[in-house]
All heavy atoms as TSV, in Angstrom:
chain	resi	resn	atom	element	x	y	z
A	1	MET	N	N	6.178	80.380	35.455
A	1	MET	CA	C	6.391	79.002	35.981
A	1	MET	C	C	7.005	78.118	34.881
A	1	MET	O	O	6.444	78.017	33.721
A	1	MET	CB	C	5.010	78.434	36.475
A	1	MET	CG	C	5.337	77.167	37.077
A	1	MET	SD	S	3.650	76.825	38.110
A	1	MET	CE	C	3.683	75.119	38.102
A	2	GLU	N	N	8.104	77.579	35.311
A	2	GLU	CA	C	8.749	76.781	34.202
A	2	GLU	C	C	8.344	75.351	34.346
A	2	GLU	O	O	8.203	74.734	35.402
A	2	GLU	CB	C	10.333	76.738	34.554
A	2	GLU	CG	C	11.198	76.390	33.535
A	2	GLU	CD	C	12.639	76.712	33.853
A	2	GLU	OE1	O	13.098	76.143	34.995
A	2	GLU	OE2	O	13.307	77.418	33.088
A	3	PRO	N	N	7.832	74.638	33.190
A	3	PRO	CA	C	7.397	73.220	33.372
A	3	PRO	C	C	8.560	72.284	33.738
A	3	PRO	O	O	9.720	72.480	33.664
A	3	PRO	CB	C	6.852	72.986	31.820
A	3	PRO	CG	C	7.543	74.005	30.973
A	3	PRO	CD	C	7.934	75.232	31.932
A	4	PHE	N	N	7.982	71.145	34.259
A	4	PHE	CA	C	8.836	70.139	34.769
A	4	PHE	C	C	9.863	69.682	33.625
A	4	PHE	O	O	11.039	69.424	33.922
A	4	PHE	CB	C	8.011	68.826	35.067
A	4	PHE	CG	C	8.807	67.683	35.471
A	4	PHE	CD1	C	9.387	67.508	36.654
A	4	PHE	CD2	C	8.944	66.702	34.479
A	4	PHE	CE1	C	10.248	66.379	37.013
A	4	PHE	CE2	C	9.811	65.521	34.792
A	4	PHE	CZ	C	10.371	65.388	35.916
A	5	LYS	N	N	9.336	69.475	32.416
A	5	LYS	CA	C	10.197	69.038	31.296
A	5	LYS	C	C	11.384	69.880	31.138
A	5	LYS	O	O	12.549	69.482	30.864
A	5	LYS	CB	C	9.490	68.841	30.072
A	5	LYS	CG	C	8.841	70.129	29.409
A	5	LYS	CD	C	8.120	69.735	28.200
A	5	LYS	CE	C	7.672	71.085	27.594
A	5	LYS	NZ	N	6.913	70.792	26.307
A	6	THR	N	N	11.235	71.219	31.242
A	6	THR	CA	C	12.274	72.135	31.113
A	6	THR	C	C	13.361	72.058	32.204
A	6	THR	O	O	14.501	72.160	31.977
A	6	THR	CB	C	11.747	73.639	31.067
A	6	THR	OG1	O	10.772	73.617	29.998
A	6	THR	CG2	C	12.852	74.684	30.899
A	7	ARG	N	N	12.774	71.874	33.520
A	7	ARG	CA	C	13.689	71.779	34.668
A	7	ARG	C	C	14.476	70.426	34.520
A	7	ARG	O	O	15.785	70.590	34.811
A	7	ARG	CB	C	12.837	71.707	36.009
A	7	ARG	CG	C	12.180	73.092	36.270
A	7	ARG	CD	C	13.067	73.892	37.081
A	7	ARG	NE	N	12.584	75.267	37.294
A	7	ARG	CZ	C	12.605	75.940	38.283
A	7	ARG	NH1	N	13.209	75.565	39.409
A	7	ARG	NH2	N	12.075	77.092	38.417
A	8	LEU	N	N	13.972	69.429	34.070
A	8	LEU	CA	C	14.599	68.132	34.045
A	8	LEU	C	C	15.610	68.247	33.025
A	8	LEU	O	O	16.859	67.789	33.139
A	8	LEU	CB	C	13.614	66.998	33.818
A	8	LEU	CG	C	14.238	65.711	33.761
A	8	LEU	CD1	C	15.069	65.339	34.949
A	8	LEU	CD2	C	13.266	64.552	33.510
A	9	SER	N	N	15.302	68.889	31.805
A	9	SER	CA	C	16.305	68.892	30.730
A	9	SER	C	C	17.500	69.816	31.125
A	9	SER	O	O	18.613	69.460	30.834
A	9	SER	CB	C	15.544	69.600	29.485
A	9	SER	OG	O	14.583	68.918	29.001
A	10	LYS	N	N	17.275	70.875	31.926
A	10	LYS	CA	C	18.318	71.698	32.320
A	10	LYS	C	C	19.281	70.924	33.263
A	10	LYS	O	O	20.474	70.992	33.099
A	10	LYS	CB	C	17.881	72.907	33.207
A	10	LYS	CG	C	17.326	74.028	32.196
A	10	LYS	CD	C	16.894	75.220	33.068
A	10	LYS	CE	C	16.380	76.352	32.164
A	10	LYS	NZ	N	15.857	77.467	33.123
A	11	ILE	N	N	18.649	70.158	34.322
A	11	ILE	CA	C	19.456	69.482	35.185
A	11	ILE	C	C	20.287	68.360	34.380
A	11	ILE	O	O	21.452	68.156	34.696
A	11	ILE	CB	C	18.470	68.758	36.199
A	11	ILE	CG1	C	17.911	69.847	37.123
A	11	ILE	CG2	C	19.373	67.768	37.057
A	11	ILE	CD1	C	16.794	69.384	38.004
A	12	MET	N	N	19.566	67.662	33.526
A	12	MET	CA	C	20.207	66.717	32.712
A	12	MET	C	C	21.620	67.246	31.940
A	12	MET	O	O	22.635	66.542	31.860
A	12	MET	CB	C	19.494	65.971	31.652
A	12	MET	CG	C	18.378	65.120	32.390
A	12	MET	SD	S	16.953	64.544	31.264
A	12	MET	CE	C	17.948	63.508	30.090
A	13	LYS	N	N	21.268	68.421	31.365
A	13	LYS	CA	C	22.419	69.048	30.649
A	13	LYS	C	C	23.462	69.373	31.571
A	13	LYS	O	O	24.715	69.303	31.212
A	13	LYS	CB	C	21.872	70.269	29.872
A	13	LYS	CG	C	22.869	70.909	29.044
A	13	LYS	CD	C	22.303	71.988	28.124
A	13	LYS	CE	C	23.294	72.661	27.188
A	13	LYS	NZ	N	22.796	73.723	26.353
A	14	GLU	N	N	23.217	69.977	32.603
A	14	GLU	CA	C	24.179	70.329	33.693
A	14	GLU	C	C	25.072	69.338	34.193
A	14	GLU	O	O	26.166	69.431	34.416
A	14	GLU	CB	C	23.528	71.137	34.913
A	14	GLU	CG	C	23.015	72.531	34.554
A	14	GLU	CD	C	22.096	72.943	35.804
A	14	GLU	OE1	O	22.050	72.263	36.808
A	14	GLU	OE2	O	21.475	74.129	35.676
A	15	LYS	N	N	24.441	68.181	34.300
A	15	LYS	CA	C	25.028	66.976	34.890
A	15	LYS	C	C	25.666	66.024	33.868
A	15	LYS	O	O	26.139	64.966	34.137
A	15	LYS	CB	C	24.102	66.223	35.787
A	15	LYS	CG	C	23.843	67.161	37.000
A	15	LYS	CD	C	23.026	66.323	37.978
A	15	LYS	CE	C	22.618	67.304	39.194
A	15	LYS	NZ	N	23.693	67.440	40.141
A	16	GLY	N	N	25.328	66.256	32.441
A	16	GLY	CA	C	25.904	65.612	31.528
A	16	GLY	C	C	25.212	64.185	31.317
A	16	GLY	O	O	25.820	63.148	31.006
A	17	LEU	N	N	23.993	64.206	31.659
A	17	LEU	CA	C	23.187	62.810	31.616
A	17	LEU	C	C	22.185	62.860	30.462
A	17	LEU	O	O	21.651	63.966	29.911
A	17	LEU	CB	C	22.266	62.791	32.899
A	17	LEU	CG	C	23.031	62.722	34.150
A	17	LEU	CD1	C	22.109	62.932	35.340
A	17	LEU	CD2	C	23.899	61.482	34.267
A	18	ASN	N	N	21.990	61.644	29.795
A	18	ASN	CA	C	20.930	61.432	28.795
A	18	ASN	C	C	19.786	60.725	29.303
A	18	ASN	O	O	19.713	60.396	30.519
A	18	ASN	CB	C	21.580	60.771	27.619
A	18	ASN	CG	C	22.306	59.477	27.937
A	18	ASN	OD1	O	21.646	58.590	28.659
A	18	ASN	ND2	N	23.237	59.089	27.364
A	19	GLN	N	N	18.754	60.466	28.399
A	19	GLN	CA	C	17.564	59.719	28.946
A	19	GLN	C	C	17.913	58.367	29.416
A	19	GLN	O	O	17.201	57.885	30.340
A	19	GLN	CB	C	16.707	59.589	27.683
A	19	GLN	CG	C	16.042	60.862	27.145
A	19	GLN	CD	C	14.980	60.730	26.130
A	19	GLN	OE1	O	14.578	59.685	25.797
A	19	GLN	NE2	N	14.681	61.739	25.341
A	20	LEU	N	N	18.748	57.688	28.831
A	20	LEU	CA	C	19.068	56.305	29.295
A	20	LEU	C	C	19.797	56.382	30.642
A	20	LEU	O	O	19.299	55.465	31.446
A	20	LEU	CB	C	20.165	55.688	28.314
A	20	LEU	CG	C	20.275	54.054	28.387
A	20	LEU	CD1	C	19.012	53.422	28.335
A	20	LEU	CD2	C	21.327	53.682	27.315
A	21	ASP	N	N	20.547	57.284	31.043
A	21	ASP	CA	C	21.037	57.607	32.363
A	21	ASP	C	C	19.885	57.734	33.346
A	21	ASP	O	O	19.994	57.178	34.407
A	21	ASP	CB	C	22.047	58.714	32.404
A	21	ASP	CG	C	23.249	58.643	31.418
A	21	ASP	OD1	O	23.663	57.532	31.312
A	21	ASP	OD2	O	23.742	59.625	31.033
A	22	ILE	N	N	19.011	58.595	33.005
A	22	ILE	CA	C	17.994	58.992	33.887
A	22	ILE	C	C	17.034	57.771	34.076
A	22	ILE	O	O	16.602	57.438	35.176
A	22	ILE	CB	C	17.061	60.245	33.310
A	22	ILE	CG1	C	17.848	61.383	33.243
A	22	ILE	CG2	C	15.907	60.375	34.159
A	22	ILE	CD1	C	18.330	61.881	34.617
A	23	SER	N	N	16.715	56.954	33.041
A	23	SER	CA	C	16.015	55.733	33.197
A	23	SER	C	C	16.638	54.854	34.152
A	23	SER	O	O	15.959	54.230	34.940
A	23	SER	CB	C	15.677	55.109	31.807
A	23	SER	OG	O	16.864	54.619	31.222
A	24	ALA	N	N	17.952	54.633	34.080
A	24	ALA	CA	C	18.673	53.756	34.942
A	24	ALA	C	C	18.632	54.235	36.331
A	24	ALA	O	O	18.449	53.409	37.339
A	24	ALA	CB	C	20.065	53.587	34.467
A	25	ILE	N	N	18.691	55.511	36.596
A	25	ILE	CA	C	18.676	56.067	37.855
A	25	ILE	C	C	17.348	55.939	38.607
A	25	ILE	O	O	17.295	55.556	39.800
A	25	ILE	CB	C	19.092	57.600	37.830
A	25	ILE	CG1	C	20.556	57.886	37.425
A	25	ILE	CG2	C	18.646	58.346	39.116
A	25	ILE	CD1	C	20.851	59.269	37.101
A	26	VAL	N	N	16.385	56.019	37.747
A	26	VAL	CA	C	15.026	56.138	38.448
A	26	VAL	C	C	14.344	54.686	38.320
A	26	VAL	O	O	13.568	54.416	39.204
A	26	VAL	CB	C	14.004	57.062	37.759
A	26	VAL	CG1	C	12.612	57.081	38.195
A	26	VAL	CG2	C	14.650	58.424	37.803
A	27	GLY	N	N	14.873	53.902	37.463
A	27	GLY	CA	C	14.260	52.436	37.426
A	27	GLY	C	C	13.030	52.391	36.573
A	27	GLY	O	O	12.104	51.636	36.872
A	28	VAL	N	N	13.083	53.227	35.468
A	28	VAL	CA	C	11.857	53.286	34.552
A	28	VAL	C	C	12.514	52.985	33.113
A	28	VAL	O	O	13.645	52.966	32.886
A	28	VAL	CB	C	11.097	54.524	34.583
A	28	VAL	CG1	C	10.520	54.737	35.968
A	28	VAL	CG2	C	11.910	55.761	34.133
A	29	ARG	N	N	11.502	52.834	32.101
A	29	ARG	CA	C	11.955	52.735	30.664
A	29	ARG	C	C	12.312	54.000	30.230
A	29	ARG	O	O	11.910	54.975	30.611
A	29	ARG	CB	C	10.729	52.149	29.883
A	29	ARG	CG	C	10.358	50.703	30.335
A	29	ARG	CD	C	9.465	50.185	29.389
A	29	ARG	NE	N	8.940	48.775	29.661
A	29	ARG	CZ	C	7.764	48.604	30.179
A	29	ARG	NH1	N	6.971	49.670	30.530
A	29	ARG	NH2	N	7.465	47.333	30.612
A	30	GLN	N	N	13.206	53.988	29.159
A	30	GLN	CA	C	13.614	55.155	28.661
A	30	GLN	C	C	12.579	55.879	27.954
A	30	GLN	O	O	12.360	57.165	27.875
A	30	GLN	CB	C	14.662	54.849	27.483
A	30	GLN	CG	C	15.232	56.178	26.838
A	30	GLN	CD	C	16.319	55.765	25.881
A	30	GLN	OE1	O	16.687	54.680	25.675
A	30	GLN	NE2	N	16.893	56.802	25.122
A	31	SER	N	N	11.440	55.124	27.501
A	31	SER	CA	C	10.326	55.693	26.798
A	31	SER	C	C	9.546	56.567	27.895
A	31	SER	O	O	8.895	57.691	27.530
A	31	SER	CB	C	9.390	54.690	26.262
A	31	SER	OG	O	8.993	53.850	27.192
A	32	GLN	N	N	9.541	56.165	29.081
A	32	GLN	CA	C	8.880	57.065	30.090
A	32	GLN	C	C	9.649	58.376	30.337
A	32	GLN	O	O	8.920	59.414	30.374
A	32	GLN	CB	C	8.789	56.403	31.502
A	32	GLN	CG	C	7.710	55.272	31.491
A	32	GLN	CD	C	7.723	54.489	32.771
A	32	GLN	OE1	O	8.505	53.689	33.103
A	32	GLN	NE2	N	6.698	54.945	33.613
A	33	VAL	N	N	10.943	58.280	30.269
A	33	VAL	CA	C	11.720	59.604	30.408
A	33	VAL	C	C	11.477	60.493	29.181
A	33	VAL	O	O	11.329	61.719	29.323
A	33	VAL	CB	C	13.209	59.201	30.602
A	33	VAL	CG1	C	14.123	60.508	30.597
A	33	VAL	CG2	C	13.461	58.437	31.740
A	34	SER	N	N	11.381	59.750	27.964
A	34	SER	CA	C	11.054	60.563	26.774
A	34	SER	C	C	9.849	61.336	26.977
A	34	SER	O	O	9.557	62.414	26.489
A	34	SER	CB	C	11.092	59.587	25.681
A	34	SER	OG	O	10.731	60.290	24.371
A	35	ASN	N	N	8.731	60.578	27.473
A	35	ASN	CA	C	7.365	61.258	27.781
A	35	ASN	C	C	7.445	62.332	28.675
A	35	ASN	O	O	6.770	63.320	28.480
A	35	ASN	CB	C	6.397	60.159	28.218
A	35	ASN	CG	C	5.928	59.161	27.157
A	35	ASN	OD1	O	6.017	59.400	25.968
A	35	ASN	ND2	N	5.485	58.087	27.587
A	36	TRP	N	N	8.275	62.284	29.620
A	36	TRP	CA	C	8.383	63.338	30.722
A	36	TRP	C	C	9.015	64.464	29.901
A	36	TRP	O	O	8.628	65.638	30.100
A	36	TRP	CB	C	9.329	62.994	31.791
A	36	TRP	CG	C	8.831	61.735	32.667
A	36	TRP	CD1	C	7.646	61.290	32.714
A	36	TRP	CD2	C	9.794	61.127	33.476
A	36	TRP	NE1	N	7.717	60.180	33.575
A	36	TRP	CE2	C	8.931	60.066	34.106
A	36	TRP	CE3	C	11.068	61.082	33.883
A	36	TRP	CZ2	C	9.370	59.152	35.039
A	36	TRP	CZ3	C	11.604	60.281	34.834
A	36	TRP	CH2	C	10.572	59.250	35.376
A	37	LEU	N	N	10.046	64.241	29.149
A	37	LEU	CA	C	10.789	65.399	28.460
A	37	LEU	C	C	10.060	66.081	27.335
A	37	LEU	O	O	10.253	67.187	26.985
A	37	LEU	CB	C	12.117	64.916	27.992
A	37	LEU	CG	C	13.086	64.522	29.077
A	37	LEU	CD1	C	14.332	63.732	28.469
A	37	LEU	CD2	C	13.614	65.767	29.879
A	38	SER	N	N	9.135	65.314	26.809
A	38	SER	CA	C	8.227	65.799	25.669
A	38	SER	C	C	6.937	66.476	26.338
A	38	SER	O	O	6.243	67.218	25.593
A	38	SER	CB	C	7.806	64.769	24.744
A	38	SER	OG	O	6.919	63.721	25.308
A	39	GLY	N	N	6.718	66.318	27.637
A	39	GLY	CA	C	5.604	66.873	28.210
A	39	GLY	C	C	4.330	66.094	28.064
A	39	GLY	O	O	3.161	66.380	28.572
A	40	ARG	N	N	4.412	64.757	27.592
A	40	ARG	CA	C	3.280	63.934	27.390
A	40	ARG	C	C	2.664	63.323	28.781
A	40	ARG	O	O	1.593	62.954	28.905
A	40	ARG	CB	C	3.551	62.805	26.471
A	40	ARG	CG	C	3.565	63.259	24.941
A	40	ARG	CD	C	3.799	62.039	24.088
A	40	ARG	NE	N	5.021	61.264	24.188
A	40	ARG	CZ	C	6.074	61.604	23.370
A	40	ARG	NH1	N	5.981	62.565	22.365
A	40	ARG	NH2	N	7.154	60.945	23.459
A	41	SER	N	N	3.720	63.281	29.701
A	41	SER	CA	C	3.339	62.723	31.042
A	41	SER	C	C	4.238	63.231	32.134
A	41	SER	O	O	5.230	63.936	31.735
A	41	SER	CB	C	3.341	61.249	31.001
A	41	SER	OG	O	4.601	60.689	30.894
A	42	LEU	N	N	3.890	63.063	33.271
A	42	LEU	CA	C	4.706	63.445	34.440
A	42	LEU	C	C	5.059	62.226	35.202
A	42	LEU	O	O	4.452	61.307	35.314
A	42	LEU	CB	C	3.907	64.498	35.319
A	42	LEU	CG	C	3.792	65.849	34.746
A	42	LEU	CD1	C	2.895	66.650	35.662
A	42	LEU	CD2	C	5.036	66.524	34.538
A	43	PRO	N	N	6.260	62.234	35.888
A	43	PRO	CA	C	6.581	61.165	36.798
A	43	PRO	C	C	5.745	61.029	38.078
A	43	PRO	O	O	5.256	62.000	38.479
A	43	PRO	CB	C	8.084	61.301	37.191
A	43	PRO	CG	C	8.266	62.900	36.971
A	43	PRO	CD	C	7.293	63.363	35.987
A	44	GLY	N	N	5.687	59.735	38.474
A	44	GLY	CA	C	4.818	59.547	39.695
A	44	GLY	C	C	5.729	59.867	40.905
A	44	GLY	O	O	6.932	60.225	40.784
A	45	TYR	N	N	5.161	59.800	42.019
A	45	TYR	CA	C	5.754	60.137	43.299
A	45	TYR	C	C	7.145	59.487	43.601
A	45	TYR	O	O	8.137	60.021	43.929
A	45	TYR	CB	C	4.895	59.808	44.483
A	45	TYR	CG	C	5.469	60.045	45.920
A	45	TYR	CD1	C	5.443	61.383	46.302
A	45	TYR	CD2	C	5.950	59.025	46.635
A	45	TYR	CE1	C	6.037	61.686	47.562
A	45	TYR	CE2	C	6.496	59.221	47.886
A	45	TYR	CZ	C	6.549	60.517	48.272
A	45	TYR	OH	O	7.149	60.887	49.477
A	46	LYS	N	N	7.157	58.117	43.298
A	46	LYS	CA	C	8.375	57.355	43.535
A	46	LYS	C	C	9.560	57.832	42.618
A	46	LYS	O	O	10.716	57.906	43.007
A	46	LYS	CB	C	8.177	55.920	43.305
A	46	LYS	CG	C	7.405	55.258	44.515
A	46	LYS	CD	C	7.342	53.747	44.372
A	46	LYS	CE	C	6.541	53.072	45.383
A	46	LYS	NZ	N	6.490	51.621	45.303
A	47	SER	N	N	9.223	58.119	41.298
A	47	SER	CA	C	10.172	58.594	40.330
A	47	SER	C	C	10.613	59.986	40.769
A	47	SER	O	O	11.775	60.256	40.611
A	47	SER	CB	C	9.493	58.602	38.945
A	47	SER	OG	O	9.269	57.225	38.546
A	48	ILE	N	N	9.789	60.828	41.210
A	48	ILE	CA	C	10.129	62.131	41.633
A	48	ILE	C	C	11.167	62.002	42.821
A	48	ILE	O	O	12.075	62.673	42.811
A	48	ILE	CB	C	8.896	63.067	42.141
A	48	ILE	CG1	C	8.054	63.352	40.958
A	48	ILE	CG2	C	9.363	64.245	42.844
A	48	ILE	CD1	C	8.584	64.453	39.990
A	49	CYS	N	N	10.883	61.147	43.724
A	49	CYS	CA	C	11.784	61.057	44.906
A	49	CYS	C	C	13.102	60.542	44.528
A	49	CYS	O	O	14.136	61.035	44.867
A	49	CYS	CB	C	11.116	59.996	45.948
A	49	CYS	SG	S	9.696	60.639	46.750
A	50	ALA	N	N	13.116	59.521	43.535
A	50	ALA	CA	C	14.445	58.967	43.085
A	50	ALA	C	C	15.154	59.982	42.344
A	50	ALA	O	O	16.389	60.157	42.510
A	50	ALA	CB	C	14.131	57.691	42.150
A	51	LEU	N	N	14.500	60.815	41.421
A	51	LEU	CA	C	15.114	61.830	40.649
A	51	LEU	C	C	15.748	62.842	41.790
A	51	LEU	O	O	16.973	63.246	41.494
A	51	LEU	CB	C	14.167	62.699	39.812
A	51	LEU	CG	C	13.673	62.028	38.511
A	51	LEU	CD1	C	12.527	62.659	37.883
A	51	LEU	CD2	C	14.913	61.832	37.568
A	52	CYS	N	N	15.024	63.382	42.718
A	52	CYS	CA	C	15.396	64.297	43.513
A	52	CYS	C	C	16.740	63.845	44.325
A	52	CYS	O	O	17.815	64.447	44.485
A	52	CYS	CB	C	14.409	64.788	44.534
A	52	CYS	SG	S	13.205	65.716	43.719
A	53	LYS	N	N	16.661	62.498	44.797
A	53	LYS	CA	C	17.710	62.079	45.609
A	53	LYS	C	C	18.976	61.785	44.675
A	53	LYS	O	O	20.074	62.212	45.163
A	53	LYS	CB	C	17.259	60.665	46.147
A	53	LYS	CG	C	18.380	59.890	47.025
A	53	LYS	CD	C	17.870	58.740	47.749
A	53	LYS	CE	C	18.868	58.043	48.567
A	53	LYS	NZ	N	18.462	56.843	49.248
A	54	SER	N	N	18.826	61.383	43.598
A	54	SER	CA	C	19.913	61.045	42.655
A	54	SER	C	C	20.564	62.151	42.139
A	54	SER	O	O	21.859	62.207	41.944
A	54	SER	CB	C	19.518	60.022	41.533
A	54	SER	OG	O	19.044	58.822	42.122
A	55	LEU	N	N	19.762	63.258	41.621
A	55	LEU	CA	C	20.217	64.399	41.079
A	55	LEU	C	C	20.598	65.442	42.102
A	55	LEU	O	O	21.029	66.571	41.732
A	55	LEU	CB	C	19.230	64.967	40.083
A	55	LEU	CG	C	18.785	64.053	39.045
A	55	LEU	CD1	C	17.692	64.588	38.199
A	55	LEU	CD2	C	19.976	63.732	38.102
A	56	LYS	N	N	20.346	65.170	43.376
A	56	LYS	CA	C	20.734	66.172	44.496
A	56	LYS	C	C	19.955	67.457	44.216
A	56	LYS	O	O	20.471	68.573	44.336
A	56	LYS	CB	C	22.145	66.257	44.634
A	56	LYS	CG	C	22.826	65.012	45.064
A	56	LYS	CD	C	24.290	65.186	45.277
A	56	LYS	CE	C	25.035	63.956	45.784
A	56	LYS	NZ	N	24.564	62.724	45.529
A	57	VAL	N	N	18.649	67.452	44.014
A	57	VAL	CA	C	17.826	68.642	43.903
A	57	VAL	C	C	16.623	68.518	44.817
A	57	VAL	O	O	16.129	67.409	45.137
A	57	VAL	CB	C	17.395	68.833	42.393
A	57	VAL	CG1	C	18.564	69.145	41.544
A	57	VAL	CG2	C	16.400	67.722	41.937
A	58	GLU	N	N	16.092	69.661	45.178
A	58	GLU	CA	C	14.918	69.521	46.070
A	58	GLU	C	C	13.627	69.361	45.177
A	58	GLU	O	O	13.626	70.008	43.968
A	58	GLU	CB	C	14.809	71.000	46.831
A	58	GLU	CG	C	15.874	71.206	47.807
A	58	GLU	CD	C	15.817	70.201	48.977
A	58	GLU	OE1	O	14.651	69.886	49.295
A	58	GLU	OE2	O	16.743	69.810	49.540
A	59	PRO	N	N	12.617	68.759	45.558
A	59	PRO	CA	C	11.471	68.656	44.935
A	59	PRO	C	C	10.755	69.921	44.516
A	59	PRO	O	O	10.194	70.099	43.393
A	59	PRO	CB	C	10.420	67.924	45.839
A	59	PRO	CG	C	11.282	67.098	46.831
A	59	PRO	CD	C	12.648	68.044	46.984
A	60	ASN	N	N	10.900	70.853	45.325
A	60	ASN	CA	C	10.368	72.352	45.015
A	60	ASN	C	C	11.046	72.882	43.931
A	60	ASN	O	O	10.332	73.440	42.993
A	60	ASN	CB	C	10.496	73.320	46.348
A	60	ASN	CG	C	9.581	72.812	47.420
A	60	ASN	OD1	O	8.665	72.052	47.305
A	60	ASN	ND2	N	9.811	73.508	48.485
A	61	TYR	N	N	12.291	72.649	43.646
A	61	TYR	CA	C	12.974	73.160	42.523
A	61	TYR	C	C	12.596	72.329	41.199
A	61	TYR	O	O	12.142	72.937	40.281
A	61	TYR	CB	C	14.532	72.972	42.675
A	61	TYR	CG	C	15.155	73.358	41.332
A	61	TYR	CD1	C	15.388	74.722	41.077
A	61	TYR	CD2	C	15.705	72.385	40.507
A	61	TYR	CE1	C	16.019	75.134	39.809
A	61	TYR	CE2	C	16.262	72.738	39.354
A	61	TYR	CZ	C	16.463	74.014	39.024
A	61	TYR	OH	O	17.068	74.417	37.781
A	62	LEU	N	N	12.575	70.986	41.368
A	62	LEU	CA	C	12.266	70.121	40.255
A	62	LEU	C	C	10.860	70.399	39.768
A	62	LEU	O	O	10.554	70.521	38.524
A	62	LEU	CB	C	12.442	68.747	40.585
A	62	LEU	CG	C	12.441	67.714	39.511
A	62	LEU	CD1	C	13.452	68.002	38.390
A	62	LEU	CD2	C	12.483	66.336	39.898
A	63	LEU	N	N	9.944	70.603	40.706
A	63	LEU	CA	C	8.423	70.858	40.250
A	63	LEU	C	C	8.181	72.147	40.149
A	63	LEU	O	O	6.929	72.554	39.946
A	63	LEU	CB	C	7.596	70.044	41.378
A	63	LEU	CG	C	7.823	68.635	41.482
A	63	LEU	CD1	C	7.099	68.006	42.674
A	63	LEU	CD2	C	7.504	67.963	40.083
A	64	ASP	N	N	9.138	73.175	40.379
A	64	ASP	CA	C	8.945	74.635	40.410
A	64	ASP	C	C	7.759	74.981	41.294
A	64	ASP	O	O	6.898	75.763	40.931
A	64	ASP	CB	C	8.579	75.032	38.898
A	64	ASP	CG	C	8.744	76.492	38.756
A	64	ASP	OD1	O	9.475	77.159	39.583
A	64	ASP	OD2	O	8.276	77.189	37.849
A	65	LEU	N	N	7.933	74.540	42.527
A	65	LEU	CA	C	6.919	74.821	43.576
A	65	LEU	C	C	7.447	76.044	44.323
A	65	LEU	O	O	8.647	76.004	44.723
A	65	LEU	CB	C	6.528	73.658	44.460
A	65	LEU	CG	C	5.966	72.520	43.734
A	65	LEU	CD1	C	5.898	71.323	44.826
A	65	LEU	CD2	C	4.582	72.772	43.165
A	66	LYS	N	N	6.685	76.892	44.869
A	66	LYS	CA	C	7.163	77.983	45.649
A	66	LYS	C	C	6.568	77.972	47.087
A	66	LYS	O	O	5.581	77.356	47.280
A	66	LYS	CB	C	6.863	79.350	44.946
A	66	LYS	CG	C	7.646	79.330	43.687
A	66	LYS	CD	C	7.407	80.599	42.841
A	66	LYS	CE	C	8.332	80.429	41.577
A	66	LYS	NZ	N	8.458	81.514	40.735
């Protein structure tokens, strides 16, 4: 099982996005994105929905649910 931070990092790299881009897309502070990418915290429901919609990925993929 791949952690959320790894999945998000891969998607960001594929799409050429940085933490500031993601924070603007989701509407959170850059420090929150940094916390997600370091594994210190996970995004809430609204942020997950915004990420999935904006990045055009399924929640099951982003969260590595089967």
